[in-house]
Kinemage of the C-alpha trace (Angstrom):
@kinemage 1
@onewidth
@group {chain A} dominant
@subgroup {mainchain}
@vectorlist {calphas} color= white
{ca unk a 1} P 129.824 126.792 114.137
{ca unk a 2} L 132.615 126.210 111.627
{ca unk a 3} L 130.127 126.453 108.761
{ca unk a 4} L 128.773 129.749 110.093
{ca unk a 5} L 132.285 131.172 110.434
{ca unk a 6} L 133.091 130.072 106.890
{ca unk a 7} L 130.040 131.811 105.495
{ca unk a 8} L 130.885 134.997 107.401
{ca unk a 9} L 134.451 134.924 106.084
{ca unk a 10} L 133.211 134.392 102.529
{ca unk a 11} L 130.817 137.326 102.884
{ca unk a 12} L 133.572 139.528 104.314
{ca unk a 13} L 135.891 138.551 101.499
{ca unk a 14} L 133.307 139.671 98.958
{ca unk a 15} L 132.463 142.912 100.763
{ca unk a 16} L 135.991 144.024 101.553
{ca unk a 17} L 137.339 143.457 98.053
{ca unk a 18} L 139.841 140.692 98.726
{ca unk a 19} L 141.263 139.396 95.462
{ca unk a 20} L 138.766 136.551 95.221
{ca unk a 21} L 137.126 135.387 92.025
{ca unk a 22} L 134.526 132.735 91.202
{ca unk a 23} L 134.949 130.315 88.328
{ca unk a 24} L 133.928 127.037 86.746
{ca unk a 25} L 136.797 124.589 86.444
{ca unk a 26} L 136.298 121.971 83.721
{ca unk a 27} L 138.037 118.618 84.138
{ca unk a 28} L 139.829 116.748 81.378
{ca unk a 29} L 138.293 113.302 81.847
{ca unk a 30} L 136.164 111.042 84.012
{ca unk a 31} L 137.185 107.731 85.537
{ca unk a 32} L 135.632 104.310 84.832
{ca unk a 33} L 133.173 105.630 82.238
{ca unk a 34} L 132.823 102.340 80.355
{ca unk a 35} L 132.312 100.319 83.538
{ca unk a 36} L 129.701 102.763 84.839
{ca unk a 37} L 127.729 102.752 81.598
{ca unk a 38} L 127.872 98.967 81.479
{ca unk a 39} L 126.349 98.848 84.977
{ca unk a 40} L 124.112 101.952 85.161
{ca unk a 41} L 122.482 100.934 88.454
{ca unk a 42} L 125.839 101.816 90.008
{ca unk a 43} L 125.355 105.499 89.133
{ca unk a 44} L 121.554 105.933 88.938
{ca unk a 45} L 118.587 104.727 90.973
{ca unk a 46} L 116.147 102.211 89.533
{ca unk a 47} L 113.481 104.944 89.431
{ca unk a 48} L 115.782 107.052 87.261
{ca unk a 49} L 116.541 104.093 84.972
{ca unk a 50} L 112.820 103.319 84.634
{ca unk a 51} L 111.951 106.915 83.738
{ca unk a 52} L 114.727 107.126 81.149
{ca unk a 53} L 113.689 103.804 79.624
{ca unk a 54} L 110.040 104.889 79.392
{ca unk a 55} L 110.987 108.099 77.582
{ca unk a 56} L 113.756 106.626 75.469
{ca unk a 57} L 116.430 108.781 77.137
{ca unk a 58} L 119.974 107.567 76.592
{ca unk a 59} L 122.336 106.957 79.491
{ca unk a 60} L 125.661 108.492 78.534
{ca unk a 61} L 128.913 109.856 79.892
{ca unk a 62} L 127.114 112.838 81.413
{ca unk a 63} L 125.462 110.478 83.910
{ca unk a 64} L 128.841 109.305 85.215
{ca unk a 65} L 129.880 111.203 88.373
{ca unk a 66} L 132.792 113.607 88.438
{ca unk a 67} L 136.069 111.855 89.246
{ca unk a 68} L 136.487 112.403 92.989
{ca unk a 69} L 140.255 112.266 92.560
{ca unk a 70} L 139.973 115.441 90.488
{ca unk a 71} L 137.886 117.060 93.220
{ca unk a 72} L 140.430 116.043 95.842
{ca unk a 73} L 143.313 117.482 93.791
{ca unk a 74} L 141.355 120.688 93.233
{ca unk a 75} L 140.663 121.060 96.956
{ca unk a 76} L 144.378 120.607 97.630
{ca unk a 77} L 145.344 123.457 95.306
{ca unk a 78} L 146.583 126.590 97.150
{ca unk a 79} L 144.009 129.352 97.535
{ca unk a 80} L 141.118 127.340 96.055
{ca unk a 81} L 137.766 126.574 97.739
{ca unk a 82} L 135.370 124.158 96.040
{ca unk a 83} L 131.660 124.959 96.401
{ca unk a 84} L 129.884 122.672 93.958
{ca unk a 85} L 130.383 120.091 91.243
{ca unk a 86} L 128.524 119.111 88.075
{ca unk a 87} L 128.700 115.690 86.460
{ca unk a 88} L 126.815 116.925 83.374
{ca unk a 89} L 129.449 119.605 82.733
{ca unk a 90} L 132.322 117.607 84.291
{ca unk a 91} L 133.180 120.727 86.261
{ca unk a 92} L 133.439 122.270 89.725
{ca unk a 93} L 132.516 125.743 90.944
{ca unk a 94} L 135.390 127.325 92.867
{ca unk a 95} L 136.439 130.533 94.574
{ca unk a 96} L 139.996 131.758 94.915
{ca unk a 97} L 142.602 134.268 93.890
{ca unk a 98} L 142.629 135.090 90.185
{ca unk a 99} L 146.177 133.866 89.698
{ca unk a 100} L 145.480 130.705 91.694
{ca unk a 101} L 142.560 129.909 89.400
{ca unk a 102} L 144.475 130.762 86.240
{ca unk a 103} L 147.326 128.488 87.339
{ca unk a 104} L 144.909 125.520 87.400
{ca unk a 105} L 144.930 125.345 83.609
{ca unk a 106} L 148.516 124.121 83.661
{ca unk a 107} L 147.486 120.976 85.527
{ca unk a 108} L 146.796 117.854 83.490
{ca unk a 109} L 143.447 117.135 85.138
{ca unk a 110} L 142.039 120.617 84.312
{ca unk a 111} L 140.850 121.290 80.772
{ca unk a 112} L 139.610 124.886 81.046
{ca unk a 113} L 138.528 127.668 83.390
{ca unk a 114} L 135.548 129.993 82.997
{ca unk a 115} L 135.493 133.053 85.280
{ca unk a 116} L 132.166 134.422 86.518
{ca unk a 117} L 133.704 137.885 86.106
{ca unk a 118} L 133.204 138.020 82.353
{ca unk a 119} L 135.884 140.660 81.850
{ca unk a 120} L 138.464 138.060 82.849
{ca unk a 121} L 137.149 135.905 79.999
{ca unk a 122} L 137.614 138.842 77.624
{ca unk a 123} L 133.828 139.309 77.252
{ca unk a 124} L 132.062 142.715 77.499
{ca unk a 125} L 130.375 143.478 80.833
{ca unk a 126} L 127.423 145.752 81.532
{ca unk a 127} L 126.964 146.166 85.295
{ca unk a 128} L 123.547 146.242 86.930
{ca unk a 129} L 122.625 147.141 90.490
{ca unk a 130} L 121.787 144.306 92.862
{ca unk a 131} L 118.410 144.062 94.564
{ca unk a 132} L 116.453 141.561 96.626
{ca unk a 133} L 114.805 139.208 94.144
{ca unk a 134} L 112.096 138.372 96.677
{ca unk a 135} L 110.935 141.978 97.275
{ca unk a 136} L 107.848 141.393 95.121
{ca unk a 137} L 106.840 138.184 96.896
{ca unk a 138} L 107.606 139.423 100.415
{ca unk a 139} L 105.542 142.605 100.094
{ca unk a 140} L 102.158 141.050 100.941
{ca unk a 141} L 100.039 141.279 104.097
{ca unk a 142} L 98.816 137.941 105.393
{ca unk a 143} L 95.042 137.496 105.168
{ca unk a 144} L 92.950 134.419 105.973
{ca unk a 145} L 90.401 133.507 103.290
{ca unk a 146} L 87.544 131.036 103.192
{ca unk a 147} L 87.171 128.075 100.816
{ca unk a 148} L 87.713 128.994 97.236
{ca unk a 149} L 90.820 131.132 97.540
{ca unk a 150} L 92.607 128.887 95.079
{ca unk a 151} L 89.556 128.541 92.825
{ca unk a 152} L 90.355 131.373 90.423
{ca unk a 153} L 93.984 130.391 89.787
{ca unk a 154} L 92.915 126.762 89.327
{ca unk a 155} L 89.925 127.342 87.063
{ca unk a 156} L 91.795 129.949 85.001
{ca unk a 157} L 93.884 127.126 83.497
{ca unk a 158} L 91.047 124.529 83.706
{ca unk a 159} L 92.932 122.421 86.233
{ca unk a 160} L 89.639 121.589 87.954
{ca unk a 161} L 88.844 119.464 84.880
{ca unk a 162} L 92.089 117.488 85.279
{ca unk a 163} L 91.365 116.852 88.963
{ca unk a 164} L 87.857 115.734 88.060
{ca unk a 165} L 89.466 113.103 85.875
{ca unk a 166} L 91.213 111.870 89.043
{ca unk a 167} L 94.661 113.065 88.015
{ca unk a 168} L 96.152 114.842 91.000
{ca unk a 169} L 99.841 113.961 90.644
{ca unk a 170} L 99.712 110.506 92.195
{ca unk a 171} L 102.754 108.441 91.293
{ca unk a 172} L 104.642 111.451 89.907
{ca unk a 173} L 107.810 112.834 91.540
{ca unk a 174} L 108.493 116.566 91.776
{ca unk a 175} L 111.554 118.433 93.034
{ca unk a 176} L 111.270 121.972 94.412
{ca unk a 177} L 114.473 124.038 94.406
{ca unk a 178} L 114.360 127.213 96.441
{ca unk a 179} L 115.762 129.259 99.309
{ca unk a 180} L 114.195 127.508 102.307
{ca unk a 181} L 111.347 125.269 103.475
{ca unk a 182} L 110.786 126.047 107.186
{ca unk a 183} L 107.950 124.274 109.049
{ca unk a 184} L 107.026 122.134 106.044
{ca unk a 185} L 107.053 118.913 108.067
{ca unk a 186} L 104.891 120.387 110.845
{ca unk a 187} L 102.654 122.608 108.717
{ca unk a 188} L 99.128 121.109 108.711
{ca unk a 189} L 98.744 122.109 105.050
{ca unk a 190} L 101.315 119.427 104.176
{ca unk a 191} L 100.248 116.791 106.709
{ca unk a 192} L 98.764 114.586 103.964
{ca unk a 193} L 102.158 114.496 102.219
{ca unk a 194} L 103.995 113.768 105.485
{ca unk a 195} L 101.548 111.111 106.682
{ca unk a 196} L 101.621 109.273 103.358
{ca unk a 197} L 105.420 109.322 103.155
{ca unk a 198} L 105.474 111.434 99.996
{ca unk a 199} L 108.283 113.750 101.081
{ca unk a 200} L 111.015 111.582 99.621
{ca unk a 201} L 114.102 113.519 100.667
{ca unk a 202} L 115.745 116.873 101.346
{ca unk a 203} L 119.144 118.425 100.840
{ca unk a 204} L 120.740 121.826 101.329
{ca unk a 205} L 123.384 122.209 98.614
{ca unk a 206} L 124.728 125.422 100.134
{ca unk a 207} L 125.395 124.019 103.621
{ca unk a 208} L 125.733 120.345 102.634
{ca unk a 209} L 123.130 119.082 105.087
{ca unk a 210} L 119.669 117.510 105.027
{ca unk a 211} L 117.961 120.341 106.950
{ca unk a 212} L 116.383 122.643 104.352
{ca unk a 213} L 114.952 125.394 106.549
{ca unk a 214} L 117.344 127.674 104.679
{ca unk a 215} L 116.859 131.421 104.597
{ca unk a 216} L 113.327 132.797 104.437
{ca unk a 217} L 109.973 131.146 103.758
{ca unk a 218} L 109.951 131.453 99.977
{ca unk a 219} L 110.322 127.742 99.240
{ca unk a 220} L 107.596 126.701 101.653
{ca unk a 221} L 105.199 129.257 100.198
{ca unk a 222} L 105.818 128.263 96.588
{ca unk a 223} L 105.499 124.576 97.458
{ca unk a 224} L 101.997 125.214 98.777
{ca unk a 225} L 100.665 126.126 95.328
{ca unk a 226} L 101.361 122.605 94.130
{ca unk a 227} L 101.240 120.380 97.219
{ca unk a 228} L 99.133 121.941 99.993
{ca unk a 229} L 95.638 121.082 101.159
{ca unk a 230} L 93.741 123.131 103.746
{ca unk a 231} L 90.319 121.587 104.285
{ca unk a 232} L 87.545 123.726 102.804
{ca unk a 233} L 90.024 126.517 102.007
{ca unk a 234} L 92.798 125.542 99.590
{ca unk a 235} L 93.993 122.771 97.266
{ca unk a 236} L 97.237 122.843 95.269
{ca unk a 237} L 97.473 121.705 91.667
{ca unk a 238} L 99.296 118.396 92.428
{ca unk a 239} L 98.376 117.494 96.016
{ca unk a 240} L 98.993 113.756 95.575
{ca unk a 241} L 102.451 113.908 93.990
{ca unk a 242} L 105.651 112.974 95.848
{ca unk a 243} L 108.241 115.646 96.541
{ca unk a 244} L 111.946 116.275 97.040
{ca unk a 245} L 112.937 119.587 98.634
{ca unk a 246} L 116.307 121.035 97.636
{ca unk a 247} L 117.722 124.264 98.999
{ca unk a 248} L 119.946 125.852 96.333
{ca unk a 249} L 119.474 129.570 97.018
{ca unk a 250} L 121.373 131.579 99.657
{ca unk a 251} L 119.007 134.537 99.945
{ca unk a 252} L 121.194 137.028 101.896
{ca unk a 253} L 123.536 137.473 98.918
{ca unk a 254} L 123.574 137.023 95.150
{ca unk a 255} L 126.410 135.033 93.593
{ca unk a 256} L 126.562 132.659 90.589
{ca unk a 257} L 127.555 129.821 92.911
{ca unk a 258} L 123.784 129.531 93.373
{ca unk a 259} L 123.437 128.586 89.713
{ca unk a 260} L 126.073 125.896 90.252
{ca unk a 261} L 124.227 124.549 93.308
{ca unk a 262} L 121.016 124.562 91.259
{ca unk a 263} L 122.619 122.458 88.506
{ca unk a 264} L 124.021 120.073 91.095
{ca unk a 265} L 120.514 119.690 92.509
{ca unk a 266} L 119.171 118.983 89.017
{ca unk a 267} L 121.707 116.200 88.651
{ca unk a 268} L 120.621 114.765 92.008
{ca unk a 269} L 116.980 114.986 90.909
{ca unk a 270} L 117.716 113.174 87.664
{ca unk a 271} L 119.562 110.380 89.445
{ca unk a 272} L 116.578 109.944 91.792
{ca unk a 273} L 114.026 109.617 88.987
{ca unk a 274} L 112.328 113.007 89.392
{ca unk a 275} L 109.759 113.821 86.697
{ca unk a 276} L 109.105 117.550 87.168
{ca unk a 277} L 111.277 120.291 88.679
{ca unk a 278} L 109.886 123.600 89.915
{ca unk a 279} L 112.208 126.582 90.237
{ca unk a 280} L 110.830 129.880 91.517
{ca unk a 281} L 114.255 131.470 91.140
{ca unk a 282} L 115.941 133.561 88.491
{ca unk a 283} L 119.434 134.979 88.062
{ca unk a 284} L 120.507 138.106 86.243
{ca unk a 285} L 122.302 140.610 88.475
{ca unk a 286} L 124.775 139.813 91.258
{ca unk a 287} L 126.306 141.633 94.220
{ca unk a 288} L 129.523 141.795 92.216
{ca unk a 289} L 128.292 143.479 89.026
{ca unk a 290} L 131.138 141.995 87.004
{ca unk a 291} L 129.396 138.620 87.427
{ca unk a 292} L 125.982 139.924 86.250
{ca unk a 293} L 124.316 138.566 83.136
{ca unk a 294} L 123.647 140.978 80.296
{ca unk a 295} L 120.818 140.587 77.809
{ca unk a 296} L 123.272 139.068 75.327
{ca unk a 297} L 124.057 136.316 77.872
{ca unk a 298} L 120.401 135.278 78.029
{ca unk a 299} L 120.386 133.201 74.854
{ca unk a 300} L 119.461 129.942 76.564
{ca unk a 301} L 122.935 128.475 76.110
{ca unk a 302} L 125.460 130.679 77.926
{ca unk a 303} L 124.769 130.806 81.675
{ca unk a 304} L 125.518 127.973 84.078
{ca unk a 305} L 121.798 127.689 84.808
{ca unk a 306} L 120.754 127.501 81.152
{ca unk a 307} L 123.404 124.927 80.336
{ca unk a 308} L 122.307 122.774 83.256
{ca unk a 309} L 118.631 123.146 82.324
{ca unk a 310} L 119.270 121.949 78.787
{ca unk a 311} L 121.132 118.898 80.073
{ca unk a 312} L 118.183 118.164 82.371
{ca unk a 313} L 115.780 118.407 79.431
{ca unk a 314} L 117.966 115.976 77.465
{ca unk a 315} L 117.766 113.606 80.415
{ca unk a 316} L 113.954 113.534 80.240
{ca unk a 317} L 112.889 115.798 83.091
{ca unk a 318} L 110.401 118.629 82.631
{ca unk a 319} L 111.564 121.898 84.168
{ca unk a 320} L 109.068 124.623 85.098
{ca unk a 321} L 110.689 127.944 85.952
{ca unk a 322} L 109.341 131.345 86.964
{ca unk a 323} L 110.234 133.977 84.387
{ca unk a 324} L 111.076 136.647 86.959
{ca unk a 325} L 109.665 139.858 88.447
{ca unk a 326} L 111.737 142.337 86.448
{ca unk a 327} L 109.060 143.623 84.078
{ca unk a 328} L 109.520 147.130 85.470
{ca unk a 329} L 113.324 146.842 85.681
{ca unk a 330} L 115.710 144.765 83.591
{ca unk a 331} L 112.689 143.728 81.543
{ca unk a 332} L 113.352 140.278 80.123
{ca unk a 333} L 113.259 136.827 81.675
{ca unk a 334} L 116.221 135.818 83.820
{ca unk a 335} L 118.143 132.558 83.608
{ca unk a 336} L 117.366 129.627 83.677
{ca unk a 337} L 114.003 130.737 82.238
{ca unk a 338} L 115.838 131.692 79.024
{ca unk a 339} L 116.755 128.052 78.307
{ca unk a 340} L 114.897 126.292 75.463
{ca unk a 341} L 114.689 123.190 77.668
{ca unk a 342} L 112.574 125.041 80.252
{ca unk a 343} L 108.843 125.784 80.384
{ca unk a 344} L 109.048 129.410 81.530
{ca unk a 345} L 106.068 130.948 83.329
{ca unk a 346} L 104.911 134.560 83.494
{ca unk a 347} L 102.258 136.145 85.712
{ca unk a 348} L 98.761 137.468 85.081
{ca unk a 349} L 96.232 138.986 87.465
{ca unk a 350} L 92.966 137.408 88.561
{ca unk a 351} L 91.287 138.539 85.322
{ca unk a 352} L 93.958 136.994 83.131
{ca unk a 353} L 95.646 140.295 82.262
{ca unk a 354} L 99.426 140.728 82.112
{ca unk a 355} L 100.916 141.663 85.507
{ca unk a 356} L 103.330 144.574 84.975
{ca unk a 357} L 106.046 143.069 87.213
{ca unk a 358} L 106.259 139.894 85.112
{ca unk a 359} L 109.466 139.599 83.076
{ca unk a 360} L 108.983 139.608 79.328
{ca unk a 361} L 110.502 138.159 76.175
{ca unk a 362} L 111.883 137.586 73.718
{ca unk a 363} L 115.295 136.092 74.384
{ca unk a 364} L 118.264 137.713 72.674
{ca unk a 365} L 118.084 135.069 69.936
{ca unk a 366} L 114.412 135.832 69.295
{ca unk a 367} L 112.632 132.924 71.018
{ca unk a 368} L 109.226 133.309 72.662
{ca unk a 369} L 109.557 133.669 76.429
{ca unk a 370} L 107.785 133.304 78.747
{ca unk a 371} L 106.179 130.172 77.345
{ca unk a 372} L 102.844 130.392 79.145
{ca unk a 373} L 101.129 132.327 81.943
{ca unk a 374} L 99.315 131.624 85.217
{ca unk a 375} L 97.983 133.776 88.032
{ca unk a 376} L 100.836 135.452 89.883
{ca unk a 377} L 99.235 138.687 91.048
{ca unk a 378} L 97.403 138.116 94.345
{ca unk a 379} L 97.799 134.370 94.002
{ca unk a 380} L 96.510 132.237 96.858
{ca unk a 381} L 99.263 130.581 98.924
{ca unk a 382} L 99.573 128.892 102.306
{ca unk a 383} L 101.967 130.445 104.820
{ca unk a 384} L 104.297 128.548 107.159
{ca unk a 385} L 101.608 128.400 109.876
{ca unk a 386} L 99.073 126.778 107.575
{ca unk a 387} L 97.025 129.910 106.937
{ca unk a 388} L 95.693 130.724 103.479
{ca unk a 389} L 96.797 134.140 102.265
{ca unk a 390} L 97.815 135.861 99.030
{ca unk a 391} L 101.091 136.866 97.463
{ca unk a 392} L 102.276 138.244 94.137
{ca unk a 393} L 105.115 137.219 91.865
{ca unk a 394} L 105.983 134.794 89.104
{ca unk a 395} L 107.301 132.677 91.984
{ca unk a 396} L 103.696 131.556 92.454
{ca unk a 397} L 102.508 131.332 88.870
{ca unk a 398} L 105.428 128.899 88.400
{ca unk a 399} L 104.416 126.227 90.954
{ca unk a 400} L 100.741 126.551 90.014
{ca unk a 401} L 101.848 125.538 86.528
{ca unk a 402} L 104.360 122.932 87.746
{ca unk a 403} L 101.653 121.111 89.692
{ca unk a 404} L 99.305 121.364 86.720
{ca unk a 405} L 101.877 119.871 84.357
{ca unk a 406} L 102.587 117.103 86.871
{ca unk a 407} L 98.928 116.104 87.147
{ca unk a 408} L 98.492 116.270 83.374
{ca unk a 409} L 101.599 114.113 82.811
{ca unk a 410} L 100.178 111.523 85.210
{ca unk a 411} L 97.410 110.880 82.677
{ca unk a 412} L 99.976 109.704 80.094
{ca unk a 413} L 103.396 109.408 81.757
{ca unk a 414} L 105.102 107.866 78.725
{ca unk a 415} L 104.759 111.174 76.835
{ca unk a 416} L 108.189 112.723 76.145
{ca unk a 417} L 108.874 115.927 78.075
{ca unk a 418} L 109.211 118.096 74.972
{ca unk a 419} L 105.961 116.780 73.523
{ca unk a 420} L 104.101 117.531 76.745
{ca unk a 421} L 105.527 121.063 76.880
{ca unk a 422} L 104.393 121.689 73.311
{ca unk a 423} L 100.875 120.400 74.030
{ca unk a 424} L 100.629 122.855 76.939
{ca unk a 425} L 101.842 125.716 74.719
{ca unk a 426} L 99.391 124.820 71.946
{ca unk a 427} L 96.498 124.830 74.419
{ca unk a 428} L 97.207 128.461 75.374
{ca unk a 429} L 94.889 131.223 74.178
{ca unk a 430} L 97.561 133.227 72.325
{ca unk a 431} L 99.317 130.303 70.675
{ca unk a 432} L 98.701 131.623 67.153
{ca unk a 433} L 99.515 135.228 68.116
{ca unk a 434} L 102.104 135.203 70.938
{ca unk a 435} L 103.255 138.446 72.554
{ca unk a 436} L 106.406 139.567 74.345
{ca unk a 437} L 104.470 140.043 77.592
{ca unk a 438} L 102.311 136.909 77.587
{ca unk a 439} L 104.212 134.433 75.439
{ca unk a 440} L 101.677 131.899 74.181
{ca unk a 441} L 99.210 132.972 76.844
{ca unk a 442} L 97.131 131.116 79.429
{ca unk a 443} L 96.926 127.337 78.874
{ca unk a 444} L 93.690 125.385 78.925
{ca unk a 445} L 94.486 122.075 80.592
{ca unk a 446} L 91.173 120.531 79.556
{ca unk a 447} L 92.187 121.107 75.948
{ca unk a 448} L 95.711 119.847 76.664
{ca unk a 449} L 94.306 116.702 78.295
{ca unk a 450} L 92.061 115.946 75.327
{ca unk a 451} L 94.997 116.454 72.946
{ca unk a 452} L 97.098 114.126 75.058
{ca unk a 453} L 94.450 111.424 75.065
{ca unk a 454} L 94.031 111.779 71.291
{ca unk a 455} L 97.745 111.122 70.957
{ca unk a 456} L 97.333 108.053 73.147
{ca unk a 457} L 94.619 106.709 70.849
{ca unk a 458} L 96.788 107.508 67.844
{ca unk a 459} L 99.699 105.598 69.384
{ca unk a 460} L 97.468 102.580 69.917
{ca unk a 461} L 96.335 102.726 66.295
{ca unk a 462} L 99.939 102.996 65.089
{ca unk a 463} L 100.921 100.081 67.296
{ca unk a 464} L 98.480 97.851 65.445
{ca unk a 465} L 98.405 99.279 61.921
{ca unk a 466} L 100.660 100.468 59.138
{ca unk a 467} L 100.907 104.219 58.491
{ca unk a 468} L 102.391 106.247 55.621
{ca unk a 469} L 103.968 109.713 55.598
{ca unk a 470} L 104.358 112.348 54.304
{ca unk a 471} L 101.086 112.594 52.432
{ca unk a 472} L 101.025 114.427 50.014
{ca unk a 473} L 104.436 113.099 49.008
{ca unk a 474} L 106.995 114.399 46.520
{ca unk a 475} L 110.019 112.093 46.512
{ca unk a 476} L 110.051 109.389 49.192
{ca unk a 477} L 107.157 107.732 51.015
{ca unk a 478} L 107.864 106.345 54.488
{ca unk a 479} L 105.994 103.465 56.102
{ca unk a 480} L 105.515 103.048 59.844
{ca unk a 481} L 105.273 99.403 60.904
{ca unk a 482} L 102.956 98.076 63.625
{ca unk a 483} L 104.439 96.258 66.593
{ca unk a 484} L 105.641 92.685 65.998
{ca unk a 485} L 105.627 93.091 62.180
{ca unk a 486} L 109.006 93.090 60.422
{ca unk a 487} L 108.256 92.748 56.692
{ca unk a 488} L 105.463 93.488 54.236
{ca unk a 489} L 104.522 93.960 50.581
{ca unk a 490} L 103.517 97.415 49.393
{ca unk a 491} L 101.566 97.845 46.169
{ca unk a 492} L 100.587 101.111 44.474
{ca unk a 493} L 97.632 101.394 42.031
{ca unk a 494} L 96.668 104.367 39.917
{ca unk a 495} L 93.179 105.797 39.971
{ca unk a 496} L 92.157 103.374 37.192
{ca unk a 497} L 93.134 100.377 39.319
{ca unk a 498} L 96.264 99.454 37.377
{ca unk a 499} L 99.285 98.313 39.393
{ca unk a 500} L 102.141 100.810 38.965
{ca unk a 501} L 104.585 99.657 41.648
{ca unk a 502} L 105.144 96.758 44.028
{ca unk a 503} L 107.980 96.417 46.528
{ca unk a 504} L 109.010 94.356 49.527
{ca unk a 505} L 109.585 96.552 52.568
{ca unk a 506} L 110.746 95.911 56.113
{ca unk a 507} L 110.870 97.697 59.444
{ca unk a 508} L 114.472 98.680 58.705
{ca unk a 509} L 114.022 99.348 54.976
{ca unk a 510} L 110.748 101.190 55.230
{ca unk a 511} L 110.674 103.820 52.492
{ca unk a 512} L 109.586 103.889 48.890
{ca unk a 513} L 111.039 106.068 46.115
{ca unk a 514} L 108.135 107.678 44.222
{ca unk a 515} L 109.817 110.657 42.539
{ca unk a 516} L 109.338 109.081 39.073
{ca unk a 517} L 105.572 108.725 39.470
{ca unk a 518} L 103.306 111.247 37.795
{ca unk a 519} L 101.428 113.697 39.966
{ca unk a 520} L 97.980 112.512 40.979
{ca unk a 521} L 96.038 110.225 43.295
{ca unk a 522} L 97.161 106.642 43.992
{ca unk a 523} L 95.860 103.810 46.144
{ca unk a 524} L 98.379 102.009 48.373
{ca unk a 525} L 97.949 98.537 49.830
{ca unk a 526} L 100.327 97.183 52.502
{ca unk a 527} L 99.998 93.490 53.400
{ca unk a 528} L 101.767 91.252 55.904
{ca unk a 529} L 100.798 88.096 57.775
{ca unk a 530} L 97.108 88.525 57.027
{ca unk a 531} L 97.080 92.208 57.996
{ca unk a 532} L 96.288 94.698 55.200
{ca unk a 533} L 95.964 98.484 55.359
{ca unk a 534} L 94.904 100.673 52.446
{ca unk a 535} L 95.635 104.361 51.918
{ca unk a 536} L 94.924 107.124 49.422
{ca unk a 537} L 98.239 108.731 48.431
{ca unk a 538} L 98.563 112.125 46.762
{ca unk a 539} L 101.704 112.481 44.654
{ca unk a 540} L 102.737 116.113 44.174
């Protein structure tokens, strides 16, 4: 009851114009950083440590939790309510009187304050009207279909080929962040996940509880496009993955605290070893228009959501985010879809044509967004009673793609997140001629899979053989060493077979200066411990 009263009071405060403002409060320092980094299992799970090690992701000060003494002091400040915290930003999201927030800067533990009302930060503001972001998705009429309802959206991106290779998400961990997941644990469409213990955890970051029923059915519906199975009627794109469900969206109102909750959930996901995150949410306009994001804010670096997304990318997770349904309104993708560390998804219809509601690119700094497309107009979904129906919105093209990426990643889980994202982009049909509406287009996951396996073969070859690059070369030739080899002799011969250069090289001193050589073709021989590789080198 106390929580309900608090939410009502917060809503009244916003509606009646009390002098309340929202802000990020950045702390000056963290406690016990060196000790935490020396013993990382104290701040991260073993799954998280294993994932970071596999992808070569560094554990750094960002992984150390916010100093709880700072949080306690902040909560004790007059007129301040703390809603969320971020270890990556070393910050807390607060609400309070403007003067109360401004006075925080004089405290030694506070480094800076960033108001959500941009005019208080001396930045220009362009107000936009607030609307229900789920209007597009909630406008459908439920209809029961027979087997094959998910066929078109699956075959459009060639995900059937990935499933035929027996990659269905098994062993991968996915987090869904949304507004609510009612009936998920009793819905027969998710019984296989429940029975196999693959729902790994839940948390509501708005109400600070494990129940994630939340507000509305949006999260449960989006989850179905990745995780659900209805016998003879529907199969999601990653039905055998494991899932965390995080409620970060408070649907009845729009406030940037939701971005802060979303970042906090990302940090939780990272600490738990999550591989892929799906977000069918986007933020641009707020109930208080002074908090709204303008086009100039959507540069992938400015908003709370974009900053958090880029940290998550650095930490090795792959974020899939719906671009938004504002194609006929604001126009461009919302945040966090503007972040470079996010694979942003737009919507097409069943024929693969651009859906007019789908938010477009480019970002204000000229980057291609959305990245790729999937079916979002009349997409097949499973409702909270387990019935197969259809709905429209990038909210559904997003999880279709998130499940697809998850199953693809299963085939070669040691692939870095950025490399996998680029392979998916390069498989898309418009990669060489991207558009503002479609980005790089509709991916072909069969093509992406074959590219990924080719990289795997290449890695195996590199692990057992020397390699040289760049070739052609102008100034300096680099040598890649095979595993377990630390030193070698490199000899260069001209086209007549005369030796022109010989040098001892090592794994740490692995380059050769060739700027003085004449242009032409040379033969290179690299020998070590009975292993010899030969190459044709072109000197520019």
